C-alpha positions, 0 to 999 in steps of 0.5 A: 106315672108321667104328668101330662103337659096340660097339668104342668101348664095348669100349675104354672098358670095358677101358682107361678105368679111372682116375677123373678129376674135372672142376673148374670155375674161378671167379676170386675177388677178395679185397682186390686179390688174385685167386685161382682157386677150384675146384669139383668138378663132380660129373661125373667121367669115366674115362680111361687115364692115362699118364706114360711114353713122353711123348717118343714121343707128343710125336714122333708128334703133333708136339707142341712144348710140354712136358707131364706126362701124357696121358689117353685118354677117350671124353669131350669135355674142353675145353682149359684145363679143370682135372681131377684124377687121384688127388691131382694137378691137371692143366690140359688143354693140348690135346685131340686127337680120334681115331676111337675116343677123345680124347687129352688132353695135360695139365700139372701145375697148382697153384692160385696167387694173382695180384695 
C-alpha cells in the first residue's frame, strides 16, 4: 500500500515538532593533535524525539547496540552524522526507513581530541 503525500504531510505537521540541527565535521590537525570541528549547516530539520521505551524499540527492530534516543523524521539523514537537539549532540548510528518516516537511532556524542 502506498501512503499518500497528504498523509505524510499530516504526520509531519502533527508530530515533527522538535528542531534538530545538522552539523558538518572537519578534522583539524593542531601540532599532532586531531580534533573535530563542527559547523552548523544552517539546514535544520524537524523530528519527533523520544528518550523513553528504547528497550521496546530495540526489540521491535532487532537492534543489538545500545543507544540514547530515537528520532522520527521525513528527512534523509546520513549514518555517522552529528545532529543537535536542544543542548545535546548526537551521532546517528542507524537510519531505518519506513513508509511514512525515517527512524534515526542516535547516541550521545561529545567532541573529543585524539592524538
